[in-house]
Every structure is written in C-alpha cells, then in structure tokens.
N, C-alpha and C positions, 0 to 999 in steps of 0.2 A: 677825587683830591679838588674838584672845584666846589661840591657841595660843602667839605669840610672848611675850607678856606672862605665861603662865603659868595661863591660866585654863582651866576646864573646859566651859566653856560654848559649844562649837564646834559650828556648825551645818553640814552639808555637803549639797549636792546633786548631786555629781558622782559618778564611778564606784566610789569607794571611800568608805567611812564610817568615821569615827574609833572604834576600838574602845579604847583606851588610850593615855593619855601621861604620860610620866614626866619631869618637867622637867629639861631640860639633857642627858638620857639617851637617850630614844627616843620615837618615837611611831609605834603600831601602827592601821594599817588593814585592814578587811576588804571585801571586794568587794560592793557595792551591787546584789543581784538584780534590782531594778527599773528599773536605768539604760537609756534608750532615747533619750537626747537628744544623742549624740555629735555634734560639728560634722562640717561636710562634709569638712574637713582629715583627718579621724581616718582611720586603717587599716580600721575595720570599725565596725559599729553593735551595739548590745546591750549586755550586761555586759561588764566587763572579762575578760580570760583568768586573771588572777592570782587566788587565792583570797586572799592576804594579802600585804600589804607593809608592812615595817617600816623606819621612816628612823631611823637612828643619827645623833647629833649627834658628830662627830669634828672639833673645830676645827683640829687641826693636819695637814698634808697627808701628812708623815711616818707619821702614825698611821692614817691612812685607806689609805695604800698598804700598811702592814704589815698592816692587817685584811682587806686584798683579797689578799696574796700568802699569807695564812695560812688563806684560805677562810672567813673569820668573815663577809665579806658578800661578796654577789655582783656589785655595781656601787658605784663610788665617783665622786663629783664633785669637781672643782676639784683639778687635778694640777701639783704645780710642775715646772719645766723639769727640775732635776735628777731629779724622780721619772719625768717621761715618759719620758726615754731608757731608764731602766730596766725600765718596765713596757711598753714599746713592743717588747721584745727577747722576752717571754714567750709562747711558742706557745699557751698557752691564755686567752691574754688578749686583748681588742680595744680597741683605742684609736680615740676619735673628738674630733673637735673642730671648732668653728666660730666663727669671729668674730662677734663682738657687733656690731649696729649702734649708730648714734649716735656721739658725738663719741669721738676716743681719750683716753686718759690722756696729759694736756697739762700744761705749766706756763703758765699764765697770768700774763702778766705786767700789773701795775696802772699804767695810764697817769696817773690820777691823785696818785701819791705818787713823789716821788723816791727813789731813782735812776732808776726804771723809768719815771717819766714823760718822759725823754730817749729819744727814739728810736733814737739811736747806741748807747746802751747797750742797749736790748732787740735791736737788730740783731746788736750784736758778740756777746751771747751766744748767739742764735740761729746765726749763723755758727760759733761757736768749737767746738762740741759735736760729738764723735764719736758719735752714737746708734747707727750702724751697729753697732760695734765693742761698745759698753757691753749694749745688749739683746741681741746673740750671746752674750756672756760670761755675762751673769746668768741669763739663761734657757736656755742651752745649745741656742741655735737652734729654741727650742720656742715662740717668740711672735713677732708680726710687728710690726716698726720702723714707727712711723706717720709720715706727712707731711703729710697735710689736716687739715680741720676737720671730717671725718665719717669713717665707716668706708668701707674700699674695697668693700665689699659694699653699699652704699648708692647706689642709682641716682644721685645728685646728684654723688658724689666724680668728681674729674677728676684721672686719673693722671698729667697731665703736669706736675704740681707735684713728683712725686718726682725726687730726685737734683737739684733746682734749688737747694739752699742746704745750707749746713753742712759741718763737717769742713775748716773754711778758718780757722785760727787767724791766719795772717798779716794776713787782710784784718778778722778781728775785734780785732785789736791795733792796726791802722791807725785803725779807728773810733773806738776808746776814747782814741787819742793826740790825734786830732782833736778828741774832744769836752771836751780838757782833763784827762783821767786819765792824766796821763803820769809822775807821781811814784812812788814805792812806799815802803812803811813796812817797817820792820825784818823784819815775816813775810812779805813779798813781795807783799802786796797793793797794789793800785793806789790813789792816793790824788789828792785834789784840794782845794786850799786847807786842808789839814790833815785831810781827814774821808775814811776809808777807803770805799771802792766796796763796799759792801754791801746785800745783797738780802735782807730778810725774808721767808721761805718759812713759809708756814702749812699744815700738813696735818692735816685732820682725823683722830684715831684711828680712827672708824668706817670710813673707806674705806682703811686700811692692810692691805692683801691681796696676795697675788700677788707677793710680795717687792718691793712698791713701795719701801718703807724702804732696800734695799739699793741698789735705781734711785736714788734720791735721792742717796744717799752718793756713787754714781758721779758722778751731776752735781756734785756738790760738788767732788769731788775734780779732774774736769776742769776746772771754771770756776777753781779755784785755780791749777791747774799750766799750763793754756794762755793764760791772760788775766789772771789776777791778780784775778779778782772772788771777794768770799766770799757763799757762799749760806748763810745762817743758817737751818737748818731747825727748825720749832718743830711738836711734835705736841700737839695741844689736845684737850680733850673736846668734846662737842656741843655744849653752851651756849657756851662760849668762842669756838668755830668761827663759831657764827651771830651773834654779837656783832661779832667781827671781820670776819666777811664783810659784814654789815649796815653798819658805820660805814665801810667802806672804808679802814681804816688798816692797811696791809699791803703788801708788795712784790709777792707773787706767791702764786698759791694751785694748787696741781695736783690735777687731779680728772679723772673721764671722765663720761659719762653714755649711757643708751642710749635714749633717744628716737629714733623714727626719722624719714627724711623731712626737711623743711625745719622741723619744730617744734622740733629741737634747735639748729639754727642760729639761728633767732629769739631763743629763750631766750639764746643767748651773746651775740649780737651786736646786739639793739635796745637802745637807751638803757635803764639801769637802771630809769628811771622810767616808761617805756613798753614793758614786756614782756621786758626782759632780765632774768629772774628769776635765771639764773646767769652774769649778765655779769659774770665775775670779772676780765677785764681792765678793766672800767668803761670802754670806749670809747662815747662818744658821735657818732661819726663820721656824718654824715649821708648820706654816700655808702652806707654800710651799709645803713642803714634804708631809703633810696631802692632798692636793688637788692632787699631782702628785701620789700618792698611790692610792686614789679614783678612778681617771682617768684612772689609770692601770687595775684596777679591774672590771671596768663596759663594758659591751658590747653594751651599749646604746649610741650612737654616739650625739644624742643631749645632754644628760646629760655630757658626756666627753667635748663637746664643751664648755658647760655653766662653766665646771670646768677651761679649760683652759683661758676662757676669764677673768676668775674671777681673775685668776693668773697672766694674760698678764696686766691687769689695776693695779694690786697692785705692780707687779714688776717695770713696768715702771711710770705711773701717780703717785700713792701714796708713792712709796719709791725711785724712782730713782735711782735702783740697775745699770742701764743700760742706755744709750742714743742711741737708734738706729740712724743711720747716712744714708746708702743706701744699697739696697737690691743688691747683687752681679749677675751677669747675664754673659751668654756666647753668644758670638757674633760669627758669620760665615758671610764672604763676598767672593762670588763666581763668577766666569765667568759666563755668562747666558748659556753657553753650557754644564754646570755642572749639573746633575740631582739627586735626591734623596738623598740629605742631609737633616739631621733632628737631634732632641735632644730626648736623651733617657729620658724615663718617670721617671726615678730614678736619682734625683738630677737634672735633666733638662741639662745634659752638652752634647756636641757633641757626636753624635754617630760614630759608626765605619764606614769606608768608603764601607763596606758590600753590601749596596743597591745602591752605587753610579753609574751612568753611565754618558757617555759623547755622546752628537751630534757629529757626524763625523765633520772633519775641513772642 
C-alpha cells in the first residue's frame, strides 16, 4: 500500500528487498541473502537466483511491447490481443498466458430497475449478442469468450452451458415484441408508451483495461443493430461508482473478479444484504441462496458440482441476470534467455521472480 501511494516506508520479508523507488517510473529490488522461507510450491529453497529486479511502470501495452522488442526490458506483463500476435512470432521471445480464476468479465443486469427488471428484456439481450465474433475480432483470437458464472479453470465450472444461448437475434426480437417493445423511434430504437428501450451501463474507470472500452462499444453496436436496444455507457470515477453501486440506481454494471471457488459465486448471487457484496444484478432469488447454502454444507464434490451447475444455468440461461463476455487472463512475454517464469496456482496470476534465472549473455 505504501509503494502504491508513493510512500517510502516499505517493509519486506520476502526474497527481495526494496532498494529504491521512483514514483510512477520504477521500483528497484535487490536479493535478500537471508531468505530461507519459500513456500512448498516454489521451485527451490534459499535466496533468489537473481541479484536484482527492476520493475518499470509502463501503462500502455504498445509501450511495453516496444520496450521488450528494443531490448530495454527482459519481461513484460499484460499484452493486448494485437500485440500478442506480433510477439508470438518473434523467435527470441516466449509468450505465456493463463486464464484467471473467478468470474469472467460480464455485464450484470439490474433486476430492480426498469427496463432490465423485465426478464424478457434481459433474455433478449442475452440471446441477441454474437460474442464469439466480437471477442475474436477485438482480441485477434487471443482471449477466451466466456459462457458461465466462473472461469473454465475453476472446478465448479460446468462446460455444458457452452453454446446453449446467444447469437439468435430472431428469438431476441420476438421476446421484445412480446414484451410490448414493438414500436421504433426515428433513430431505430425500440419504444413502448413513447419511451425508448435504453439501458444505463455504468463502467468504473479503474477497471477499464484490456480493451474493455472497445468491447463495450461492440456490445453497444450489436444491441442497436440487432434488436434496437440502446446501451448508454457511462465511465465514472471510483467515488461515483461506489455511490451508484450502493444505491442500486443503474441498469447494468460490467465487471470481473478473481476470487476462487464458491466464494466468488456467493459474493455475486447471495442477496445484497446477506453476503452478496458484489451482487451487481441485485437478485434476491431464494433458490440461489438455497443452492449456495447447500453447496457450502456438503463435502461431496459431485453433489456440490451439481448444485453449482443448476445455479449457473438458472443465473445465465433462464434468468439472464448476467451476460458473460470474456475470461480475463494474464500474459507474460519474455526474452528466451529468461527462465523460471510461472503463474500462481491461486488466481493464476504471474508468480514473483523468486525462481527466475537468466542465461549468461
């Protein structure tokens, strides 16, 4: 926290010691010669192999790519889909990636506010979108389209939900016609009783990364072109986001989370006032609480999996409380002389450089 906020009073007991820090530019670490308490999951015991590690703060993906290609750095994290294709073709570079655990980046639809309080509207949006094409186009085939409430690498994920919905604009339009949204305004958007079918989408600026803004623009275009629904996207600061989230006065919130196992699902689908701290859809469906409680009580993995499968299909296919978009992942690209890079088993995020070593120049 001190390092992030610019303070200098940073204490460390790990394999590296902070030697210097220049705010917004870089942090310089040196090996701790007395380190002897590596976890059992580490590749070795004792001090780290590297004498020194320098972290440079380069917020733009293209800048990081340029720094790696020019030899200014040996390793980069966070690679755009466009850059991944370029870097993956370089013979002197190695590209590594791992899907994160937890919930995918999803569009959570608020069931307490119109028009998303209408299940027909939610189901129509779920069925209308062609996310396979959208994710492939934006990320150049370097991201995984999401289908369920959790990551495909999580044990509770049920693959049977895949290809069970979506890319069906005919069904989506029929659902909206049946719900009374059959008229159109001069801009081509659906209306009912003179009001446009418009959904207020609130995106926190702090979590706009990995071309998510471009993805939301794609959703916006598909919703307009395929079913005449307006997605009004608002990018807000942290304070405004907290106020909007807590008040429940929004149409939809897109977000992802990396908590593992059942904790993440409970946080999303228990009632807001009973443990659903990130229940963006604000559902209080008693069936979800019943299934989650039963899953938490049992030690039978098969029974637990069945409960989460039932919940997953109900939340997505039946009720459309959320529209899964893509599964976040972490990427590392490194010079081939760099060895020992890996991802943590917890959350599958990049591991520390403790086990990293270099070929001699």
